[in-house]
VMD Tcl script that builds the backbone (N, CA, C; Angstrom):
set m [mol new atoms 210]
animate dup $m
set s [atomselect $m all]
$s set {name element resname resid chain x y z} {
  {N N UNK 1 A 130.060 108.304 77.659}
  {CA C UNK 1 A 130.698 107.493 78.667}
  {C C UNK 1 A 129.812 107.364 79.907}
  {N N UNK 2 A 129.210 108.466 80.302}
  {CA C UNK 2 A 128.366 108.479 81.483}
  {C C UNK 2 A 127.141 107.582 81.294}
  {N N UNK 3 A 126.548 107.625 80.092}
  {CA C UNK 3 A 125.387 106.774 79.807}
  {C C UNK 3 A 125.769 105.301 79.864}
  {N N UNK 4 A 126.974 104.974 79.392}
  {CA C UNK 4 A 127.411 103.585 79.404}
  {C C UNK 4 A 127.576 103.090 80.842}
  {N N UNK 5 A 128.098 103.927 81.717}
  {CA C UNK 5 A 128.264 103.546 83.124}
  {C C UNK 5 A 126.901 103.301 83.757}
  {N N UNK 6 A 125.947 104.178 83.506}
  {CA C UNK 6 A 124.607 103.994 84.056}
  {C C UNK 6 A 123.934 102.748 83.486}
  {N N UNK 7 A 124.151 102.475 82.213}
  {CA C UNK 7 A 123.584 101.271 81.597}
  {C C UNK 7 A 124.156 100.010 82.238}
  {N N UNK 8 A 125.453 99.989 82.462}
  {CA C UNK 8 A 126.090 98.835 83.094}
  {C C UNK 8 A 125.575 98.662 84.517}
  {N N UNK 9 A 125.409 99.761 85.243}
  {CA C UNK 9 A 124.883 99.685 86.607}
  {C C UNK 9 A 123.457 99.151 86.606}
  {N N UNK 10 A 122.630 99.587 85.661}
  {CA C UNK 10 A 121.246 99.119 85.585}
  {C C UNK 10 A 121.187 97.630 85.282}
  {N N UNK 11 A 122.028 97.168 84.370}
  {CA C UNK 11 A 122.065 95.742 84.040}
  {C C UNK 11 A 122.518 94.934 85.245}
  {N N UNK 12 A 123.525 95.405 85.961}
  {CA C UNK 12 A 124.015 94.699 87.150}
  {C C UNK 12 A 122.937 94.616 88.218}
  {N N UNK 13 A 122.153 95.676 88.379}
  {CA C UNK 13 A 121.073 95.659 89.367}
  {C C UNK 13 A 119.990 94.666 88.974}
  {N N UNK 14 A 119.657 94.578 87.692}
  {CA C UNK 14 A 118.639 93.623 87.241}
  {C C UNK 14 A 119.116 92.196 87.446}
  {N N UNK 15 A 120.363 91.926 87.162}
  {CA C UNK 15 A 120.907 90.586 87.350}
  {C C UNK 15 A 120.899 90.240 88.837}
  {N N UNK 16 A 121.290 91.169 89.680}
  {CA C UNK 16 A 121.307 90.944 91.118}
  {C C UNK 16 A 119.916 90.696 91.674}
  {N N UNK 17 A 118.921 91.400 91.187}
  {CA C UNK 17 A 117.549 91.226 91.647}
  {C C UNK 17 A 117.049 89.835 91.304}
  {N N UNK 18 A 117.335 89.338 90.118}
  {CA C UNK 18 A 116.884 88.008 89.723}
  {C C UNK 18 A 117.585 86.915 90.508}
  {N N UNK 19 A 118.793 87.162 90.966}
  {CA C UNK 19 A 119.545 86.145 91.695}
  {C C UNK 19 A 119.046 85.995 93.127}
  {N N UNK 20 A 118.370 86.998 93.657}
  {CA C UNK 20 A 117.909 86.949 95.040}
  {C C UNK 20 A 116.835 85.896 95.227}
  {N N UNK 21 A 115.813 85.893 94.418}
  {CA C UNK 21 A 114.727 84.919 94.524}
  {C C UNK 21 A 114.810 83.996 93.317}
  {N N UNK 22 A 115.451 82.865 93.508}
  {CA C UNK 22 A 115.791 82.033 92.368}
  {C C UNK 22 A 114.773 80.945 92.050}
  {N N UNK 23 A 113.827 80.679 92.951}
  {CA C UNK 23 A 112.876 79.591 92.719}
  {C C UNK 23 A 111.451 80.147 92.647}
  {N N UNK 24 A 110.669 79.547 91.784}
  {CA C UNK 24 A 109.254 79.882 91.700}
  {C C UNK 24 A 108.466 78.769 92.387}
  {N N UNK 25 A 107.572 79.149 93.270}
  {CA C UNK 25 A 106.775 78.182 94.030}
  {C C UNK 25 A 105.292 78.362 93.721}
  {N N UNK 26 A 104.588 77.251 93.672}
  {CA C UNK 26 A 103.136 77.238 93.556}
  {C C UNK 26 A 102.612 77.004 94.964}
  {N N UNK 27 A 101.841 77.945 95.487}
  {CA C UNK 27 A 101.378 77.868 96.867}
  {C C UNK 27 A 99.854 77.816 96.913}
  {N N UNK 28 A 99.369 76.869 97.691}
  {CA C UNK 28 A 97.929 76.653 97.810}
  {C C UNK 28 A 97.437 77.038 99.192}
  {N N UNK 29 A 96.289 77.698 99.220}
  {CA C UNK 29 A 95.577 77.982 100.462}
  {C C UNK 29 A 94.580 76.850 100.664}
  {N N UNK 30 A 94.542 76.321 101.872}
  {CA C UNK 30 A 93.631 75.231 102.191}
  {C C UNK 30 A 92.526 75.715 103.112}
  {N N UNK 31 A 91.320 75.224 102.855}
  {CA C UNK 31 A 90.174 75.506 103.696}
  {C C UNK 31 A 89.412 74.200 103.879}
  {N N UNK 32 A 89.105 73.850 105.103}
  {CA C UNK 32 A 88.419 72.593 105.443}
  {C C UNK 32 A 89.183 71.378 104.906}
  {N N UNK 33 A 90.511 71.466 104.912}
  {CA C UNK 33 A 91.355 70.348 104.506}
  {C C UNK 33 A 91.515 70.158 103.006}
  {N N UNK 34 A 90.931 71.030 102.216}
  {CA C UNK 34 A 91.008 70.897 100.752}
  {C C UNK 34 A 91.671 72.125 100.132}
  {N N UNK 35 A 92.403 71.934 99.011}
  {CA C UNK 35 A 92.970 73.087 98.308}
  {C C UNK 35 A 91.857 74.037 97.873}
  {N N UNK 36 A 92.097 75.331 98.024}
  {CA C UNK 36 A 91.039 76.302 97.780}
  {C C UNK 36 A 91.472 77.355 96.759}
  {N N UNK 37 A 92.567 78.065 97.018}
  {CA C UNK 37 A 93.072 79.124 96.131}
  {C C UNK 37 A 94.567 78.909 95.930}
  {N N UNK 38 A 95.104 79.433 94.803}
  {CA C UNK 38 A 96.512 79.229 94.487}
  {C C UNK 38 A 97.155 80.532 94.037}
  {N N UNK 39 A 98.429 80.739 94.447}
  {CA C UNK 39 A 99.233 81.870 93.984}
  {C C UNK 39 A 100.632 81.359 93.655}
  {N N UNK 40 A 101.365 82.137 92.867}
  {CA C UNK 40 A 102.770 81.856 92.588}
  {C C UNK 40 A 103.611 82.905 93.310}
  {N N UNK 41 A 104.712 82.460 93.921}
  {CA C UNK 41 A 105.655 83.381 94.559}
  {C C UNK 41 A 107.074 82.976 94.170}
  {N N UNK 42 A 107.988 83.924 94.233}
  {CA C UNK 42 A 109.412 83.658 94.018}
  {C C UNK 42 A 110.119 83.812 95.352}
  {N N UNK 43 A 110.908 82.789 95.711}
  {CA C UNK 43 A 111.585 82.802 97.007}
  {C C UNK 43 A 112.865 81.988 96.941}
  {N N UNK 44 A 113.703 82.157 97.961}
  {CA C UNK 44 A 114.958 81.421 98.048}
  {C C UNK 44 A 114.768 80.009 98.583}
  {N N UNK 45 A 113.725 79.792 99.385}
  {CA C UNK 45 A 113.475 78.467 99.951}
  {C C UNK 45 A 111.989 78.315 100.262}
  {N N UNK 46 A 111.604 77.103 100.648}
  {CA C UNK 46 A 110.189 76.799 100.868}
  {C C UNK 46 A 109.613 77.600 102.043}
  {N N UNK 47 A 110.393 77.748 103.097}
  {CA C UNK 47 A 109.931 78.497 104.259}
  {C C UNK 47 A 109.611 79.944 103.896}
  {N N UNK 48 A 110.488 80.555 103.132}
  {CA C UNK 48 A 110.260 81.932 102.684}
  {C C UNK 48 A 109.050 81.985 101.743}
  {N N UNK 49 A 108.886 80.985 100.901}
  {CA C UNK 49 A 107.754 80.947 99.981}
  {C C UNK 49 A 106.433 80.898 100.747}
  {N N UNK 50 A 106.391 80.105 101.806}
  {CA C UNK 50 A 105.167 80.009 102.616}
  {C C UNK 50 A 104.859 81.360 103.265}
  {N N UNK 51 A 105.883 82.022 103.805}
  {CA C UNK 51 A 105.674 83.347 104.409}
  {C C UNK 51 A 105.160 84.348 103.380}
  {N N UNK 52 A 105.760 84.344 102.191}
  {CA C UNK 52 A 105.317 85.261 101.137}
  {C C UNK 52 A 103.896 84.942 100.682}
  {N N UNK 53 A 103.562 83.658 100.610}
  {CA C UNK 53 A 102.218 83.256 100.200}
  {C C UNK 53 A 101.175 83.710 101.223}
  {N N UNK 54 A 101.482 83.547 102.520}
  {CA C UNK 54 A 100.552 84.040 103.548}
  {C C UNK 54 A 100.300 85.531 103.354}
  {N N UNK 55 A 101.368 86.302 103.135}
  {CA C UNK 55 A 101.229 87.745 102.925}
  {C C UNK 55 A 100.398 88.052 101.683}
  {N N UNK 56 A 100.645 87.298 100.617}
  {CA C UNK 56 A 99.920 87.537 99.366}
  {C C UNK 56 A 98.436 87.195 99.523}
  {N N UNK 57 A 98.145 86.067 100.177}
  {CA C UNK 57 A 96.734 85.722 100.411}
  {C C UNK 57 A 96.058 86.776 101.275}
  {N N UNK 58 A 96.756 87.253 102.301}
  {CA C UNK 58 A 96.188 88.271 103.178}
  {C C UNK 58 A 95.873 89.539 102.390}
  {N N UNK 59 A 96.771 89.927 101.469}
  {CA C UNK 59 A 96.539 91.138 100.677}
  {C C UNK 59 A 95.363 90.971 99.719}
  {N N UNK 60 A 95.026 89.717 99.397}
  {CA C UNK 60 A 93.882 89.434 98.523}
  {C C UNK 60 A 92.606 89.148 99.316}
  {N N UNK 61 A 92.636 89.404 100.623}
  {CA C UNK 61 A 91.505 89.148 101.532}
  {C C UNK 61 A 91.084 87.682 101.519}
  {N N UNK 62 A 92.062 86.786 101.435}
  {CA C UNK 62 A 91.821 85.343 101.508}
  {C C UNK 62 A 92.412 84.874 102.833}
  {N N UNK 63 A 91.602 84.210 103.637}
  {CA C UNK 63 A 92.026 83.772 104.958}
  {C C UNK 63 A 92.043 82.252 105.034}
  {N N UNK 64 A 93.132 81.621 104.600}
  {CA C UNK 64 A 93.206 80.168 104.624}
  {C C UNK 64 A 93.476 79.631 106.024}
  {N N UNK 65 A 93.200 78.345 106.208}
  {CA C UNK 65 A 93.536 77.686 107.461}
  {C C UNK 65 A 94.983 77.172 107.414}
  {N N UNK 66 A 95.476 76.908 106.216}
  {CA C UNK 66 A 96.820 76.361 106.018}
  {C C UNK 66 A 97.324 76.803 104.648}
  {N N UNK 67 A 98.652 76.943 104.510}
  {CA C UNK 67 A 99.274 77.236 103.215}
  {C C UNK 67 A 100.376 76.225 102.987}
  {N N UNK 68 A 100.441 75.685 101.777}
  {CA C UNK 68 A 101.491 74.738 101.403}
  {C C UNK 68 A 102.053 75.134 100.048}
  {N N UNK 69 A 103.379 75.074 99.917}
  {CA C UNK 69 A 104.051 75.466 98.671}
  {C C UNK 69 A 104.877 74.312 98.131}
  {N N UNK 70 A 104.891 74.192 96.800}
  {CA C UNK 70 A 105.720 73.186 96.123}
  {C C UNK 70 A 106.585 73.880 95.096}
}
mol reanalyze $m
mol bondsrecalc $m
mol representation Tube
mol addrep $m
């Protein structure tokens, strides 16, 4: 019985995690006005996707002049 309760809780947590970031965005780093590098992020909206992309590019030591997500 105890294992079943933990299993149900684990499944509920996985479902909840997937519901938080429901969209996948393709985000491009621009340099000198041209697309340069690309990453994928999961976010609730475009604004959040751009913020996450900036963070991801920074962690990869990529310093774009602009980031755009679709």
